[in-house]
N, C-alpha and C positions, 0 to 999 in steps of 0.2 A: 182181357181186363176191361171192365165196364167203368167208364169215367163217371165221376161225381162232380156236379157243378156247385161251387161254393157261393156264386153270385148269380142266381137264376134271373134276377131282374135285368141282367145284361142282354137277355133275349128280346127285350123291348126295342133294342136297336134294329131289329129286323123290320120294323115299320118303315125304315128308310127305303125298303124295296118298292113301296107304293110311290114314293117320290121319283125313284128311278123310272118306273113304268110310265109315270105322267110325262117325264121329260121326253121319252121316245114316242108317246102317243100324241102329245100335243105339239104340233109344229108351228112355225112362225106364220102368222096371217100376213100375206103380202099381195100387192097388185102388180099387174103387168103393164109396163110402160115401154112402148116401141121407141127405139132411138136409131139414129142414122148409122152409128158406128160404135164399136166397143174398144177401139184402139187406145183410148185414154183411161179406161177402167183398170184399176190395180187388181181387184179380185173379180175374175170373170166367171166364177162358179156360183151356183145357186147355194145360198146359205141354208144350213140345216140346224137351226137353233130351236130351243124349246119355245113353244108358243101356245096358242089357244086352239088351233085347228087340228082336228083329229085326222091322222093319216095312217097308212100302213107302216108297221115297224121298219125302221131303217137300220142298216149295219147290224144284223142280229148277233155276230160274233162278239163285237165290243159290248153289246148289251149283256150277253151271258157272262162275259169276263167280269163286268162290273157287278152283276148279280152275285157271282161267286165270291168276289172280294167282300161284299157286304155280309154275306153269310159267314165267311171265315172270321171277319172282325167281330161279329156278334158272338161267335163261339169263344173267341179269345177273351172278350169282355166278361163272359159268364164264368171265367176262371175255372176251367176243368182241371180235376186232379184224378190220379189213379193210384191205387194201392200197389206199392212196389214190393219185390221179393225181399228187400232189405228194410221192410217197414217195421221192424221191431224197435221198441223203445229201450235204449241202454239204461239199465238200472243197477246201481251199486247199493247193496244192502249191508249196512254196518251192524254187526251182531255183538251185543254186550256178552262177553264170554266169562264174566265173573260168576262165582258160585252163588251169589245172592239171587241170581235168576232161577235157582232151583227151590226157592222158598215157597211153601204151600203144601196143602194136604190133598185136596181134590184137583186143584189147578195151580200151576206155577206161572210166573211171568214168562218163562220160556214157552210153555204150551200155549198160552194165550197169544204170544207173539207169532207163533207158527200158524195158528188159526187165522189171525188177522192178515198175515202175509198171503196165505192161501186164498182168502176171500178177495184180496186185492188183485192177485194174479188171475183168478178165475171167479169173478163175481157171479152170484146166483141169477137165474133168469137169462133172457136173451135180449141184449141191447147191443147193436153193432158198434156203438160208440163207447159203451162201458167195458166191453170185452177187448181190452188192449193186449197187444202182443209184446212181451218184455223179453229182453236178453239180460239175464240176471247173473251177477257175480257177487260173491260174498267176501267181506273183510271181517275177520275176527278181531274184536277189540279186547285184547288181554293186556298183560304188562308191556308187550310189544305187538304192534299190528301185524296181522298175517293174512295173506290172501288165501282163500279157501277154494280149492278145486278150480275147474275150468268154467267157462261161461255156459249157462243153462238157457236153452231157447224154448223149452216147453215147461208147462206147469209141473208135470210129473218129475222132470229132471230137477227143477228148482227145489221141490219139496224133498226128493230123495237125497239130495246133497246136503240137506240140513242134518243128516245123521252124524256128520263130523262136528257138529256144534255141541260140545260136551258141557260147556259152562262150568269149567273147573279151574279157571284162572283166579289167582289171588286178588286181582284188581282189573279194572277196565280203563285203559287210556283211550277214551272215545275221541278226543280231539286229534290225537295222532292217527287213529284209524280213519277218521273223516278226511284228514289231509291226504292220506294215502289213497283213499277212494277217489277223491277229486283229481289227484294227479294221474291215476291210472285211467279214469274214465274220460277226462277231457272236459271241455267247456259245456257241452250239451248233455252230459250224462246226469240223470236224476239220482239223488241220494236219499235213501230211506234208513233211518236209525231205529233199531229195535232195542230198547233198554228198559230199566225199571226206575229211572231217575229222570228229572226234567232237564231240558237243555240249559246250558249256562246263560243263554240270552234269548230274548223273544225272537222268533223266526217269522218272517213275513212271507209273501208270495214269491217264492224263489224256486230253486231246483232242489230244495231239501225239505223232507218231512221228518219229524221226530215223534215217534210213538213210544210211550212209556206204559208198562203193564204191571208196575209194582204195586203192592198192597202193604200198608204199614202193619208190622207184626211185632209182638214181644218175642224175645229170643234169649236163651241161655246158651253160652258157647265156651268152649275151650279157646283161650287166646294165647296160651303159652304152655309148653311142656318140655321138660328136659330130664335127662338121665345122666348122672355124672359119677365118676369113681373117685373116692376119697381114701385117706389112709385107713379109715375104720370100716370101709366097705362102699356100697353103692347107695346113692340117694336119688330120689325122684321128686321133681317139682311139677306141680300142676296149678294152673291159674284158670279160674272160671269166672266169667263176667255176666252179670245180669243186665242185658241190654233191653230194658223196658222201663216204663215210668212207675212201676209198682213193685213191691217186694214179691219175690218168687221163691218157690221151693223146688228142689230137685234131688234125686238120689245119685250119689257118686259111688261107682263100683270100680275097683282096680283088681285085676286078676291076671294070671299068667295065660299065655296063648293056649287055647284049647280047653280052658277050665269050664267054659260055658257048656261044652258038650259032655264033660265028665263032672257030674254033680258031686262026686266024692271029693273033688279038690276044692277046698274053701277059697274064697277070694282073699287077696292080700289086704284089702281095705273095703269097707262099706260104711257109708254114712249118709245122713240126710242134711243137705245144706239149705239154709234159708238166707238168701242174699238180697240185700237192699238194692233199690234202683241205682243203676250206673255204678255199682260197686264191684270190685274184683276180689275174689277170695283166693288165697294162696294156701296150698296144702303141700307139706313136705312129708315124704315117706322114706323111712330107712328100709332098704330092701335086703332080704336074706342073701347070703353068699351064693354066687353062681345062679342068680335069678335069670330065667330065660326071657324071651320076648313077653312083654306085658301089654295089656289093653286097659285103658281107662275110659269109662263111658258115663254119660249122664242121661237123664230122662229124655224121651222123644219130644220134639216140638216141631215147628213148621220147617225148620232147616236142619236136615239130618246130617249133612256133611261135616258140621263142626261139633257134633255130639260125641265123637269118639276119637281117641288118639292111640297110636301104636308106637311103642318105644322098644327098640332093640338094645341089647347089651352094648355098652360103650366101653370097650377095653382096648385102649391104645396099645398097639404092639410095641414091645421094647426093641431098641436098636442093639444088635449084637456087636459088642465092641471088644477089641483086643489091644491093650496098651503094651507096646514093645519098647518103650523108652528105657534106656539103661541108667541115665543120670538120676539119682534118687530124688533130689529136690524137684526137678522138673516133672518126674513121674508122679510124685505126690500131689503137685499142683493140679495136674490134669485129672487124676483119679478123684480128688476131692470135688473138683468142679463138676465132673460127670455124675458123681453120686448125689449131688444136691438137686439134680434135675429129675430123679426118679424115673428116667426113661431108658436106663441102660441095663443090659444083661451081659456080664463079662463071660467071654468064651475064648477058647484056645484054637478052635477049628471053625472054618467057614464063617469068619466074621463079616459083618456088613460095613464096619468102619474100623480101621486100624490106625493107631498112632505110631509113628516111626521116628527114630532119630536120624541124624544126617547120614550115618553109615549103613543103616539097615537096608536090606533089599526087599522090595515089595513083590508079592506074588502076582504076576500079571495074568495068571490063568483064572483068577476069580473075579467076581463082580464087586469086590470090596473096594470102598473108597479109602483113600489114605490121606492122613494129615502128617506131613513131615515137619518136625520142629527142628529148626537149625539154630544153634548157638555158636556164633562165630567169635574167634578170639579177638579179632580187630573189630570192635564195636564202639558205638557212641550212644549216649542217652539223648533221645529226641524229645523236645518239649512241644513240638508242633510248630505251626499249625499243621494238622493232619488232613490230607485229602481223602475223603471217603466216598466210595461208589455206593450211593444210597439205594440203588436199584438191585443190588445183589442180596440174596437171602441171608448172607452172613452178617450184614450190617444193620439189620432191623433193630432199632432201639439203642444203638451204640451212641455214646456221647463221650468223646475223648478229651474234653476240656479239662485241663489241669493234670492230665495223665503223662507220666514219663515212660517212654517206651525205649528199652535198650535193644539195639539190633546192629547188624553189620552195616558197613558204609558203602558197599558196592552198589552202583546204580544199575548194573546189568544183572537181572535175576529172572529165572525161568517163570513162565506163567503170566496170566493177565492180572495186572495190579488191581487189588481191591481197596487196600489202605496203603497210603504212601506218606512219607515225611519229606516234603519237597519232591525231589526226584528219586528218592530212595524207597524202593518197594519194601513194605513190611509184611503184607499178607497177599498172596497171589493164588490164582485158581487156574488149573489146566484140565481141560476135558479130554479124556481118553476115549477109546472105543466104547460103543454101546452105552454112552452116558456115564461112564465111570470117571469120577473127578479125583484129581490129585491136588491137595491144598498144601501150600508151603507157608509156614509161620516162622518168621525170624524173631527170636526172643532170647534175650539175656536177662534172666530173673534178677540177677544181682545188680543190674543197672536200671531195673524197671519198677514202676508202681502199678502197672497194668493188672498184675495178678492180685493186688490188694484192693482193687476198685470193683464196683458192680459190673463193669464192662467184661470182666473175665467170665463169670458165670453166664452172662448174657450171650457172649460169643459162643460158649459151649452149648447153650440151649439152642441158639440159632443153627448151629452145626447139626445137632441131633434132629431138630425139626425138619431141616432141609433133607437130611438123609432119610428120615422116616417118610417124607412125602414121596420119595422115589422107590420105596419098598412096595412090592406088589400088595394091593389091597385098597380099600376105600378110606379116604381121608375122614369122612364123617358117615355115620350110619343112621342118624335121625335128622331128617330135613323137613323144612316147611314146603308146602305145596308151591311149585314154581321154581324152587331152587335147583341147582345143578349138582349132581353127584359125580365126583371125579374118581375114576378107578385106574390105578396103575397096575399094569399087567407084567407078567414075566417076559423076559427076553425071548423073542421068537413068536409070540402070540400075534396072530394076524386078525382075528375077529373074536367077538364076544356075543354070546346069545343072551338077550335080555327078555325076561318074562315080566310083564306088567301085572298090576294087581287084579285085573279082570281076566287073566289067563292068556292074553295075547302074547305071542312069541315072535321076535324078529331078531335079525343078526345085524350087528353094528361093527364096522371095520375099526381096527386099532391104528391110530396115528401117533407115532413117536411114543409107543408103549402106553398110551393114555386114551381113554374114551370118556367123554362127558355126556351124561344122560340127564335131561331135564325131568323133574318129577311132575308129570302132567296129570296124575290121578292120585287119589287118596288110597293108601294101603301099603303093602310091602312089595318092593321090586326085588327080583333075583337076577344076578348076573353070573353067567357060567363061562369061565375061561378054561377050556379043557377040563381037567379034573378038579379045578379050583372053583368054589362057589362063594359068592359074596351076596349080601342082602342089605338093603337100606329101606327105611320107612319114609312115608310122605304124609304129612298131616296139615289140615286146613286150620291154621292158627293166625287169623287176621281179624282183629276186632272191627276195623273199619268196614270190612265186607260182611261181617256177621251182624252188624247193626242194621236192622230193617225198619227202624222207626221213622225214617225220612223217605221211604219209598213212595212213589206216586203213580197214578194212572192218568193219562191224558194224551192229547195229540196237538202238535204244534207244527206250523209251517204249511205251505201248499205248493203244488207244482204248477198251478195255473191251468184250470180246466179247458180254457179255450185253446191253449197251446197243445194240450194232450189230445184234444178232439181230432186234430188233423195231423197228429204225429204219424209218420210212416207213409204219408201220401206225397206223391210227386206232382208238381204243377205241370200241366200239359198245354198251357196257353201259348208258350213259345212256338209250339209246332204249328198252330193255326196262324200265328203272326207271320211266321216264315212263309207259309203258303199264300197268305194275303199279299205279302210283299212281292212274291214271285208272280202272282196273278196281275198285280198292278204294273209290274215291270213289263210283262208281255203286252198288256193293254197299251202302255206308252209306246212300245215299239210299233204296234199296229197303227196307232194314230199317226206317228211320224211317217210311216210308210204311205198311208193314204194321202197325207198332206203333200 
């Protein structure tokens, strides 16, 4: 290691050597005086002090020790430093992961940011102080901050790891990402933000730089898309917004999946839209029965990701129900409430939900949930107040004010209470093996007004929704980018194979019969659980991120060039100071010994 001296003027202190030499060359001018006796003299040795008379050097060992001490002190004053093996500068790079970073034709904010970062890590030309060595770590600023890969210590590693920077998040929480970067890096870590928007405040000379690479653009984008099932069939809603200061025209095409490759299949809809500035156009389409996956697209512009949406069929699977209640009035109340939900398919075999009276025996060999309705002879009419477990799925939207509930009076009742009148349970829940639930409902219709209030169909709806959420399949098939798809699997399934829109395949373990998969790309995901296959779509439907009119280019903040100039160097002055102290200590010992 070759040292570098940060204060070369410190070597001027070596001129003290001439003074040292003069002290030893010039001795005291003295005269000889003969005396009769020296017995009364305190110091009887000849004094060897500096003077004007030139004599031969005296005590050469002390002279060389003093000479060495002067040289060592001069070296320490010159502030020597050496490059250490740990001389890399810790750098946390915060990456804006929102999809607005993909806007552009020839260049995008993302590509310009990568080029600027590469130039910072490996500047052109050769300048020993400009070519700094960084230890780079990345933090993705999406809806939630995420640390990307491990630390990169070379330029090639740092650039290669940017392949995981997809820019497909619906938003970028830059403040949270910066906080995470500062927490992970510590006090001395530098922070560089790469985005397409300005910082929220002016940055000074600190440890943060903010580089923005955005360019204002006009953009037409899908901001909402939905596909719903009605009594008359399916309907499709599309919302397109003109995010520009002037009126724009675009062509809207809606077609079934694969129609673009087969020219013989005409599109479901084609029209030219003229949209005024900052205005949203809504298009409603009635779809033919059993319409498969459809795609809607508008004309190309600077941001491609929001120019197309994919909508899969949204057919909620009915719950298979078997009502085995014998009492005619109670059976009629339950069947009418179930029929009003339009979520029920009556079956006699392999039901998913079965209603039983007090004496019926449930089949424990199936995965069917049971609702046991109990009408006790000794009952009372309860006016409340009712205690409701609002965290339970069955109680969503229930309001029992003014309701009269007729039920038995026993305080001991099987199951976990969901609704109680004082200490008397009215509705309880017991979870059996493999997530099978047994619900007990205490009800005397002749003493109640519950069945005549909106709470009765609400209770039945909540029951069906809860049961449907536990049936194997996806809860939703059309999602926005960044949302989470929840898949309920069959009993015994241990893993699910997920195929992303780009064709990548990976296996995800099943926990409690459920997997949650975040939509991290635009397109269609496929989930394979054994022989069962499920699919959901992901679309970029975020107006705030599609709006490119306020994007900017600029650089703010500074790291302090003088600090960076010597980053990674270790001061070596302490070593010369220690040697100088040791030399002077030896000098003092020799002087004491001669005295």
